[in-house]
C-alpha positions as CSV (number, residue, x, y, z in Angstrom):
1,M,12.0,-17.0,0.6
2,P,12.1,-17.7,4.3
3,H,14.4,-15.6,6.5
4,D,17.5,-17.3,8.1
5,N,17.6,-15.4,11.4
6,Y,18.9,-16.2,14.9
7,G,18.2,-15.4,18.5
8,L,21.1,-14.4,20.8
9,I,19.6,-15.0,24.2
10,L,21.5,-13.2,27.0
11,H,21.7,-14.8,30.4
12,S,19.5,-13.0,33.0
13,S,22.4,-12.2,35.3
14,E,25.7,-13.4,34.0
15,P,27.8,-12.5,30.9
16,R,26.8,-15.6,29.0
17,V,24.7,-16.5,25.9
18,L,22.7,-19.6,25.0
19,L,24.0,-21.9,22.3
20,L,22.6,-25.2,20.9
21,K,24.7,-28.1,19.8
22,G,24.0,-29.0,16.2
23,D,25.4,-31.4,13.6
24,S,27.7,-28.7,12.2
25,G,28.7,-27.2,15.5
26,W,27.4,-24.9,18.1
27,T,24.7,-22.5,16.9
28,L,22.3,-19.9,18.0
29,P,18.6,-20.8,18.0
30,R,17.1,-20.1,14.6
31,H,13.9,-18.5,13.5
32,A,12.4,-17.3,10.2
33,T,10.9,-13.9,11.0
34,D,11.6,-10.3,11.9
35,E,8.4,-9.7,13.9
36,V,9.2,-9.4,17.6
37,T,6.1,-11.4,18.8
38,E,7.0,-14.2,16.5
39,I,10.7,-14.1,17.5
40,N,9.8,-14.4,21.2
41,A,7.4,-17.2,20.5
42,A,10.0,-19.1,18.5
43,M,12.6,-18.7,21.4
44,K,10.0,-19.9,23.9
45,E,9.2,-23.0,21.8
46,Q,12.9,-23.9,21.2
47,T,14.5,-23.1,24.5
48,G,11.8,-22.5,27.1
49,C,13.0,-19.0,27.7
50,E,10.6,-16.1,28.0
51,T,12.3,-13.3,26.1
52,T,12.0,-9.8,24.7
53,V,14.0,-8.5,21.7
54,L,16.6,-5.9,22.7
55,Y,18.1,-5.0,19.3
56,C,19.3,-6.4,16.0
57,A,23.0,-7.2,16.7
58,Y,24.0,-8.4,13.2
59,D,22.8,-8.2,9.7
60,R,24.9,-10.1,7.1
61,Y,23.4,-8.3,4.1
62,Q,22.4,-4.9,5.4
63,D,20.2,-4.6,2.3
64,D,16.4,-4.1,2.6
65,E,16.0,-4.9,-1.1
66,R,17.0,-8.5,-0.6
67,E,14.2,-11.0,-0.2
68,E,16.1,-13.1,2.3
69,Q,17.5,-12.0,5.7
70,H,20.3,-13.3,7.8
71,R,20.1,-11.4,11.1
72,V,21.0,-12.0,14.7
73,Y,18.6,-10.5,17.3
74,A,19.9,-10.0,20.9
75,L,17.2,-11.0,23.4
76,E,16.8,-10.7,27.2
77,N,15.9,-13.8,29.1
78,H,13.1,-13.2,31.7
79,T,13.1,-16.8,33.1
80,P,16.3,-17.2,35.1
81,E,15.0,-20.5,36.5
82,V,14.5,-22.1,33.1
83,Q,15.8,-25.6,32.7
84,I,17.6,-25.6,29.4
85,R,17.5,-28.6,27.1
86,A,20.3,-31.2,27.1
87,D,21.9,-30.0,23.9
88,A,22.1,-26.4,25.1
89,R,24.8,-24.5,27.1
90,W,25.2,-21.0,28.6
91,I,28.5,-19.9,27.0
92,G,30.9,-17.2,28.3
93,L,33.5,-15.2,26.5
94,A,36.3,-17.5,27.6
95,D,34.5,-20.6,26.2
96,L,34.0,-19.1,22.7
97,A,37.6,-19.6,21.6
98,T,37.3,-23.4,22.2
99,L,34.0,-23.9,20.4
100,D,33.3,-24.8,16.8
101,L,30.5,-22.6,15.5
102,A,28.2,-23.6,12.8
103,G,28.0,-19.9,11.7
104,A,31.5,-18.6,11.5
105,D,30.4,-15.0,11.0
106,H,28.5,-15.2,14.3
107,R,31.7,-15.4,16.4
108,A,32.4,-11.6,16.3
109,V,28.9,-10.7,17.4
110,L,28.9,-13.3,20.2
111,E,32.2,-11.9,21.4
112,Q,31.0,-8.3,21.2
113,C,27.8,-9.1,23.2
114,S,29.7,-11.0,25.8
115,R,32.1,-8.1,26.3
116,E,29.3,-5.7,26.6
117,M,27.7,-7.8,29.3
118,E,31.0,-7.8,31.3
119,E,31.1,-4.0,31.4
120,I,30.2,-2.6,34.8
121,S,29.0,0.7,33.3
122,P,28.0,0.0,29.7
123,A,28.6,2.8,27.2
124,A,25.4,4.4,25.8
125,R,25.5,2.5,22.5
126,R,21.8,2.3,22.0
127,V,18.4,3.3,23.2
128,P,17.4,2.4,26.8
129,W,15.2,-0.6,25.9
130,G,18.3,-2.2,24.2
131,Y,19.7,-3.2,27.6
132,R,18.9,-5.9,30.1
133,G,16.7,-4.8,33.0
134,W,14.8,-2.1,31.1
135,F,11.7,-4.3,30.6
136,A,11.4,-5.0,34.3
137,L,11.5,-1.2,35.1
138,A,8.9,-0.4,32.5
139,S,6.7,-3.3,33.7
140,Q,6.9,-2.0,37.3
141,W,5.9,1.5,36.2
142,I,3.0,0.1,34.1
143,R,1.6,-1.8,37.1
144,E,1.9,1.2,39.3
145,Q,0.0,3.4,36.8
146,V,-2.7,0.8,36.2
147,A,-3.3,0.7,40.0
148,L,-3.3,4.5,40.3
149,A,-5.9,4.6,37.5
150,G,-8.1,2.2,39.5
151,L,-8.1,-0.4,36.7
152,S,-8.2,-4.1,37.1
153,A,-5.0,-6.1,37.7
154,V,-2.4,-6.6,35.0
155,E,-2.5,-10.1,33.6
156,G,0.2,-9.9,31.1
157,I,2.7,-7.5,29.4
158,T,3.8,-8.5,25.9
159,Q,6.4,-6.8,23.6
160,V,4.8,-6.1,20.2
161,K,7.2,-3.7,18.5
162,V,10.8,-2.5,18.9
163,S,13.0,-0.2,16.9
164,C,15.7,2.4,17.5
165,W,13.1,5.1,17.8
166,S,10.4,3.4,20.0
167,T,9.2,0.3,21.6
168,V,5.6,-0.8,22.3
169,L,4.2,-3.2,24.9
170,R,0.7,-4.6,25.0
171,V,-0.8,-4.6,28.5
172,A,-3.7,-7.0,29.2
173,T,-5.7,-6.3,32.4
174,T,-8.7,-8.3,33.6
175,D,-11.1,-5.9,31.9
176,D,-9.0,-3.6,29.7
177,L,-6.4,-3.6,26.9
178,L,-3.7,-0.9,27.2
179,Y,-0.6,0.0,25.2
180,F,2.7,1.3,26.6
181,K,5.1,3.2,24.4
182,A,8.6,4.4,25.1
183,S,10.1,7.0,22.7
184,A,13.7,7.6,21.9
185,P,15.3,10.9,23.3
186,V,15.0,12.5,19.9
187,F,11.2,12.1,20.2
188,A,11.1,13.0,23.9
189,Y,8.1,15.3,23.2
190,E,5.8,12.6,22.0
191,P,4.1,11.6,25.4
192,L,3.3,15.2,26.4
193,L,2.3,16.1,22.9
194,T,0.0,13.1,22.6
195,R,-1.7,14.0,25.9
196,R,-2.1,17.7,24.8
197,L,-3.6,16.7,21.5
198,A,-6.4,14.8,23.2
199,E,-7.6,18.0,24.9
200,P,-8.9,19.9,21.8
201,V,-9.7,16.8,19.7
202,P,-10.3,13.9,22.1
203,S,-12.3,11.8,19.7
204,L,-9.5,11.6,17.2
205,M,-6.5,11.1,19.4
206,P,-5.2,8.2,21.6
207,P,-6.6,8.4,25.2
208,V,-3.5,8.8,27.4
209,L,-3.7,7.4,31.0
210,A,-0.3,8.4,32.2
211,I,3.1,9.7,31.1
212,D,6.6,9.8,32.4
213,Q,8.1,12.8,30.6
214,E,11.6,12.3,31.9
215,R,11.8,8.8,30.5
216,H,9.5,9.5,27.5
217,W,7.0,6.9,28.5
218,M,3.2,6.8,28.1
219,L,0.4,4.4,28.8
220,M,-2.7,4.6,26.5
221,R,-6.0,2.9,26.3
222,D,-6.6,0.6,23.3
223,A,-8.2,2.7,20.5
224,G,-8.6,0.0,17.8
225,T,-6.5,-1.8,15.2
226,P,-4.5,-0.1,12.4
227,L,-6.5,0.7,9.3
228,S,-3.9,-1.2,7.3
229,K,-4.9,-4.4,9.0
230,H,-8.5,-4.1,7.7
231,K,-8.4,-5.6,4.3
232,D,-12.0,-4.6,3.5
233,L,-11.4,-0.9,4.6
234,R,-7.8,0.0,3.7
235,S,-8.4,0.0,0.0
236,D,-11.8,1.6,0.0
237,P,-11.7,5.2,-1.3
238,A,-14.9,6.1,0.6
239,V,-13.1,5.2,3.8
240,W,-10.1,7.4,2.9
241,D,-12.5,10.2,2.0
242,E,-13.8,10.2,5.6
243,V,-10.3,9.7,7.1
244,L,-8.8,12.7,5.3
245,R,-11.8,14.9,6.1
246,Q,-11.5,14.1,9.8
247,Y,-7.8,14.6,9.7
248,A,-8.2,18.1,8.1
249,R,-10.8,19.1,10.7
250,A,-8.4,18.1,13.4
251,Q,-5.7,20.2,11.9
252,I,-8.0,23.2,11.6
253,Q,-9.0,22.8,15.3
254,L,-5.3,22.7,16.2
255,I,-4.4,26.0,14.5
256,R,-5.1,27.9,17.6
257,E,-2.9,25.5,19.6
258,Q,0.3,26.3,17.7
259,K,2.1,27.8,20.8
260,T,1.0,24.9,22.9
261,L,2.3,22.3,20.4
262,L,5.7,24.1,20.1
263,S,6.0,24.3,23.9
264,T,6.0,20.4,24.1
265,G,9.1,20.3,21.9
266,C,7.3,19.5,18.7
267,P,9.7,20.3,15.8
268,D,9.3,23.8,14.4
269,R,9.3,23.7,10.6
270,R,7.2,26.7,9.8
271,L,7.7,28.0,6.3
272,D,9.9,30.9,7.2
273,L,12.3,28.5,8.9
274,L,12.3,25.7,6.3
275,P,15.0,27.1,3.9
276,G,17.4,27.7,6.8
277,L,16.8,24.1,8.0
278,L,17.8,22.8,4.6
279,E,20.8,25.0,4.6
280,E,21.8,23.9,8.0
281,A,21.4,20.2,7.1
282,L,23.6,20.5,4.1
283,R,26.4,22.2,6.1
284,D,27.1,18.8,7.7
285,P,27.4,16.1,4.9
286,S,28.6,13.4,7.3
287,L,25.2,11.7,7.3
288,L,24.6,11.9,3.5
289,L,26.8,8.9,2.6
290,L,28.3,11.0,-0.2
291,D,29.2,8.9,-3.2
292,Q,28.6,5.7,-1.3
293,A,26.1,2.9,-2.1
294,N,22.6,4.1,-1.2
295,G,24.0,7.6,-0.5
296,L,23.8,11.0,-2.1
297,S,26.1,11.7,-5.1
298,T,28.2,14.8,-5.1
299,S,26.2,16.2,-8.0
300,A,23.0,15.7,-6.1
301,Y,24.5,17.4,-3.1
302,E,25.4,20.4,-5.2
303,Q,22.0,20.4,-6.7
304,L,20.4,20.6,-3.3
305,R,22.7,23.4,-2.2
306,M,21.7,25.4,-5.4
307,S,18.0,24.8,-4.7
308,I,17.9,26.9,-1.5
309,P,16.7,30.0,-3.3
310,E,14.0,27.9,-5.0
311,V,12.9,26.5,-1.6
312,R,12.8,30.0,-0.2
313,A,10.6,31.2,-3.1
314,A,8.3,28.2,-2.8
315,C,7.8,28.9,1.0
316,S,7.1,32.5,0.3
317,E,4.5,31.6,-2.4
318,L,2.9,29.1,-0.1
319,Q,2.6,31.6,2.7
320,S,0.8,34.0,0.3
321,H,-2.1,31.6,0.2
322,G,-3.0,32.5,3.8
323,I,-3.5,29.0,5.1
324,P,-2.5,28.9,8.8
325,E,0.3,26.5,9.9
326,T,-0.6,23.8,12.3
327,L,0.2,20.2,13.2
328,H,1.6,18.0,10.5
329,H,1.9,14.2,10.8
330,D,5.0,13.3,8.9
331,D,4.2,9.6,8.5
332,L,0.5,9.5,7.9
333,H,-0.6,6.1,6.5
334,G,-2.9,3.2,7.4
335,G,-0.5,1.8,10.0
336,N,-0.8,5.0,12.0
337,I,-4.6,5.3,11.9
338,L,-6.6,3.2,14.2
339,Y,-10.1,2.0,13.4
340,S,-12.8,0.9,15.9
341,A,-16.5,1.0,16.3
342,E,-16.1,4.6,17.7
343,G,-14.3,5.7,14.5
344,F,-10.7,6.7,13.6
345,T,-7.8,7.6,15.8
346,F,-4.6,9.3,14.6
347,F,-1.6,8.2,16.6
348,D,2.2,7.8,16.5
349,W,3.0,11.5,16.7
350,A,6.8,11.2,17.1
351,E,7.3,12.1,13.5
352,C,5.5,15.4,13.3
353,A,6.1,19.1,13.1
354,V,4.4,22.5,13.1
355,T,4.4,23.5,9.4
356,H,2.0,23.8,6.5
357,P,-0.9,21.3,7.0
358,F,-0.9,20.1,3.4
359,C,2.6,18.5,3.8
360,S,0.9,15.7,5.7
361,L,-0.4,14.1,2.4
362,V,3.0,13.4,1.0
363,I,3.1,9.9,2.5
364,V,-0.7,9.3,2.0
365,E,-0.3,10.0,-1.7
366,R,2.6,7.5,-1.9
367,V,0.4,4.9,-0.3
368,F,-2.4,5.6,-2.8
369,R,-0.1,5.5,-5.7
370,Y,2.4,2.8,-5.0
371,G,0.7,0.7,-2.2
372,L,-3.0,0.7,-3.0
373,K,-2.4,1.5,-6.7
374,F,-5.4,3.9,-6.9
375,P,-5.9,5.5,-10.4
376,V,-5.0,9.1,-10.8
377,E,-8.6,10.2,-10.9
378,T,-9.2,8.6,-7.4
379,I,-6.1,10.2,-6.0
380,E,-7.2,13.6,-7.2
381,H,-10.7,13.1,-5.9
382,L,-9.3,12.2,-2.4
383,R,-7.0,15.2,-2.5
384,D,-10.1,17.4,-3.2
385,C,-12.0,15.7,-0.3
386,Y,-9.2,16.9,2.0
387,L,-9.0,20.3,0.5
388,E,-12.8,20.9,0.7
389,E,-12.4,21.2,4.5
390,W,-10.0,24.1,3.9
391,T,-12.3,26.2,1.7
392,Q,-13.0,28.6,4.6
393,F,-9.6,30.0,3.8
394,E,-9.4,29.9,0.0
395,P,-11.3,28.7,-3.0
396,I,-10.6,25.1,-4.1
397,E,-8.7,26.2,-7.2
398,R,-6.3,28.2,-5.1
399,L,-6.0,25.4,-2.6
400,R,-4.9,23.0,-5.3
401,G,-2.0,25.3,-6.2
402,A,-1.1,25.5,-2.5
403,Y,-1.3,21.7,-2.3
404,A,1.2,21.3,-5.1
405,L,3.7,23.5,-3.4
406,A,3.2,21.7,-0.1
407,Q,3.8,18.3,-1.7
408,Y,7.2,19.6,-2.8
409,L,8.1,21.1,0.6
410,G,6.6,18.1,2.4
411,K,9.3,15.9,0.9
412,L,11.9,18.1,2.5
413,C,10.1,17.8,5.9
414,R,10.3,14.0,5.5
415,A,14.0,14.2,4.8
416,L,14.6,16.5,7.8
417,T,12.8,14.0,10.1
418,W,15.1,11.2,8.9
419,G,18.1,13.4,9.3
420,R,17.2,14.3,12.8
421,L,16.7,10.6,13.8
422,I,19.9,9.3,12.2
423,A,21.9,12.1,13.8
424,S,20.6,11.1,17.2
425,L,21.6,7.5,16.9
426,A,24.8,6.0,18.2
427,P,27.1,5.1,15.2
428,A,26.5,1.4,15.9
429,E,22.7,1.9,15.4
430,R,22.8,3.9,12.2
431,W,23.4,1.2,9.6
432,E,19.9,-0.1,9.5
433,Y,18.3,3.2,8.4
434,A,21.2,5.4,7.3
435,A,20.1,5.3,3.6
436,S,16.7,6.8,4.4
437,Y,18.0,10.3,4.9
438,P,19.8,10.7,1.6
439,F,17.0,8.8,-0.2
440,W,14.4,11.4,0.9
441,L,16.7,14.3,0.0
442,Q,16.8,12.7,-3.5
443,V,13.0,12.4,-3.6
444,F,12.8,16.1,-2.6
445,A,15.3,17.0,-5.4
446,G,13.3,15.0,-7.9
447,L,16.0,12.4,-8.4
448,E,14.0,9.5,-6.9
449,E,10.3,8.7,-6.7
């Protein structure tokens, strides 16, 4: 079913938005996608405006399970000189009251966006790239860093991804392809961590050209396309065999870098801290959506509180296996693994921690089971491919026992990552992902798959 989405294009300098005159009244330009490159292309085709997506300003359904969407995306216009079409107008807040709108439920979001644009010092309602003017600042920095690196001139900067935790721009130069990433304050450590990771394992990490640690920006060389985009590779167990072995080797090399990793601000979820982190999370139930739709039930909350001694025992048992703690990628899947002729690159290290290494396969196993639908025998074989790299520490039989414990505790790590992100967001931004935190706590508790 096609999406019924809209673009709310903000005037480049004035508190006005672009509306089109339709048969049923004034309307925002429509599009049928939630991919930023496609949204910007649709706005260019319909209005002539070069845009970037700022944020999702409205979602009628707020339900990811629905096949259809009805969303309004706020966009910045980067072409102030554009000649708008005859049936279009730039509308200010005072004009809205006199207009018949085709979408009645759009009036409130139009009014809200117009009021925000009139503010002299806007309140910090969202991440920096959610405001007009940010793209120009980032583009200027990119051009400066490209020049300092002695690379060829920048030919174009294109927005390819935006969310409440990061945004990514593709930078085309005459001879090179680069990527710029800005991370949300909660992931402020990502640029420095990514640069540090490239020192001990340069062949497996993104090559970082420049970082701005204060603004959480980094500029990287192109390292390939996501494994998930390669239809012939992403479902090949032999490919995953090699991926998991390389990932394990990288983790082993990073064992001796534990202090360096933590010094960047990388979250510390070592096993002796994990029970306390759960206890601390449960002291503040405000983000758990208790007894709400898509939230945690009171009984599940009590079950989690009662599970703390069990978590402490599991951490103690896992520690007894003597496997050193190291870097853990908390969202390891084909979308965060790049493939090129040079091999594989592991990237997107915002969601990570220093903890037990085997926790990293929680998401991978879910991809194998629910996404790629590998049979159990294949999943167990790939688990053993990964564990074989760790036999310098324990025999494979003991490693399998450690792996089972880490799968349990890794789900808690995943929940803590979501809790940390949701807590960092302004209340107006939380709705889109608020259910993810209680969901992962339920997965950890065995109440959800």
